[in-house]
N, C-alpha and C positions, 0 to 999 in steps of 0.2 A: 377284559380283565379289569381296566380300569372303569368301565361303564361308560366310555366316550367312542360314540361312532367313528369307524376308521374314516369314512369319507371326510370327517372333520379336522383329521390329522394331515395336514399339508405342511410340506418344507417351506420356512420362512427364509428367505435369503436374507444375511446379514449385509446390509449396506457397505459396499467396499470405500475405505479409507483413501482417497487419490489426493490428498494433501501434497504428500512427495512430489506426486507426478504433475501436478499442478505448479506448483514452485519452479520445478525444471522446465516446463512447459513457457511460463511466463519469462523465465530469464532466455529462452533461445528465442522467444519473441521479441524481446527486447534486443537481445545481441543482433539477430539478421531480422529487423523490423520490416522489411520488405517481402517476407517469406508468408507464404500461406501456412495452413494447418498441415496440407499434404507434405511439405517440405519439412516442418517441423517434426511431423511423424517418423519421417527416415531419419532426422538426426537423433530423435529419441532411440530408436532402433539401433542408430551406430554407439550411442552410448549405453547400450545393453537393455532397454527397456523392451519388454516384452507387450506390445501395445498395438492395435490398430487404428486406421485412420479414422474410424465411425467414431469410437471412443473421444479420441483427440478433437475432432470436429464438435462433439457434443461440448467437452470441457471448455474448448474455444469459445464455443458460445456464450457458456456460462460465465465466464470471465471476461465477456465483453470484449473480446479481441476482435480485430478487423477480419470479415469474412471476404473470399474474394467475389470480385463484380463476376455477374454472368456475362459473357459476351456471345452475340451472334457468330456462327461459324463463317468466314468468308469463302465466298465461292473461288474456286482455283482458277486462277487466269490461262488460258491456253492460246498455243499460236492458233492461226488461221486454218492449218492442215490437222488441228485438234490435238496437236502432239506437245509433250515437256521436252524440250531438248537438252537433257542434262544428264551428264556422266555420273552414274550414282558410287560414292567409295565404297570400296570392300574390305579395305584395311587400313592400318597405321600407316600415314606417309603416302597413302595412293593419291587424295586430292589436298592441297591446301588450298583455303579460300582467302584473300586479301580485299580490303577495302578501308575506304576513307570516312572518318567520322568527323563534324567539324562543330566546334561552340566559342565562346567567349569568353575571356577572361572577366575579372570584376570591373579593368579599367576600360573595358569594352573592346579590348583589341583580340581579333579573331585568332585561332589557333587550330592547329589539324592533328587528328590521331590516325596512324596507320594499325590497323587490326589484323592478324593472322591468326587462323583456326584452322585446326585440322578437322576434317569435315567427319572423319569415321570415328574417331577418339572424342572429338567433341573438346580437345582441350585446347584453351586459347594460347597460343605459343608467344604472343605477343603485343602489346598496345605500346606502339612508339608515339611520343609527344613531341612536337616540333610547333615553332611559330609558324614556320613554311615548311612545305614539302615537295620536293620533285621526284623524277626519275632517280636522282644519284642518292637520294635520302632512301628511297625505298630499297636499292641495292644494299646501301649500308644497315639497315634494318634486316634485311634477309639472311647476309653473311653471316652473322653469327648464330642465327638459328639453324641453318645448314650443318654448320659444325657442331652444335649440340646435337640436334635432333636427326641428322641424315639428311638427305635432300627426298623430296617428293616427286613423284611421277609427274602430276600436274600442278598447277597453279591457275587457279580460277579467279578473274577480275571482272570489273567491268570495262566501258572503252573510253576510260579517263585517260588524259594526254599522259599522265605520270606512268601510266600501266603499259599503254601500247608505244612507248617510246622505244625506237629501234635499239638502240643500245642496252636498254633493259631486256628486250625478247632476244636478242642476240647472244647476250651475257646467260639467259635461262637456257638456251638452247645449247650452248658451249659447254654447261656445266652437266647436262642431260636432263632438263627439265622442262616438259612440254607446256606452256603458256595458252590457257582458253580465256577466250573473252565470251561472255554472254551474249544472248540475242541483245540487239540495242532496244533498250524500251523495256526490259524484261528481269526487272531487279530480282524477280522469284525463282530465277534460276541459279541466283547466289544466295539462297535462302537461309543458309545456316550461319552464314556470317551475317546476312540483314537480322537476323533474331538476335544474335550475339549482340551486335550494336545497339539493337534496341534494348538489351538489358543494361549493356553497359551505361546508357543515356538516364535509363529510369532510375538505376541503382546508385550511381554515382554522379555523372554530370548535373542531372537534377535536383541531387541532394546535396550536391558541395558548390561551394563559390570561391573559387581560386583564384589567387593575386598574382600567380606566376606558371608558366610551364613546368618548372620543375617542381614546385608544390602539386600540380596535378598530376605528374609522373610518379612522384611520391606514392599518393592516395590510390591512383588505379594500380601500381605494383602491391600494394596491401590487399586491396579488393580482389586482384587479379589470383592472388594466390589462395586466396579463401574460394574464389569461382572455380578455380581447378581441382581442391583438395578437400573442400567441405560441402559445396552446396549441390544438392543432390539434382540429377536432371532426369526429366521424364523420359527421354529418349533412351537413357543406360539403366533403365529400371529402378530409377530413384537413388543411384550411385553417382558420385562424383568422378571426373575423368581421370583423375589422379587421385586415389583416396589416399588419406591419411587419418589416424586415428586423433579424435577429437580431445583426448585425454592427455595427449605428448605432443604438442605444437611446438614446432622451433620456433625461434625468435624472427620477426620481422622486421627489418632496418627500414624497408622503402626506397633504398638507395637503389636498386637494380634498375636498369634502363629498357630492359626489354620484356619483364616477365617471367 
């Protein structure tokens, strides 16, 4: 009717205005500077944005934000009988994993952190900071966790003297918890906790310079709440272990001692 060939009439899509999305994405990238675009995508969805990770990746690159480094996959290590001897968690409070992390204050003094993780839910139950820590300190840290979360069926640890101390082992068995030690020289058998410890070191210990164990405990407690309630986890389909809305966050004092 207009004298124009139909083949020349093609739909011309209007360029999308992504300014609002870019601003929110940049805000989250600044707030959670150690996150990549996939975790930020999950946070955007939690805030109500209908967006896929490919679009966020494109905008991420256009804004000059840091892209994750590609790492070669590590080969899984096995025992000589080609087996991985590890009981797998099947429900919350099935297996807790405990381990130590070591670091130094600004004055060069060493301090210790006990980390406790529910292997099934991935919730970090506790990061207890002390100048020194022995089996009695491990008991002191575990007792309030049992009162708050209930007791696990198993507690997995390495063979450190603090964990294999006779009175600690006897106390665990007395309250109905079966202690499990990993195979000597096989840290991958405590893989859930090893990974958490690496995240703690990368996102907190390597990013902050603490002058006292009290200051370290306060900062770690703030991070721990964010880790459990906001941070997306790949193993949980990009959801946090204990989700909370990003729009209504309670005030965090950082004065708690266990997380």
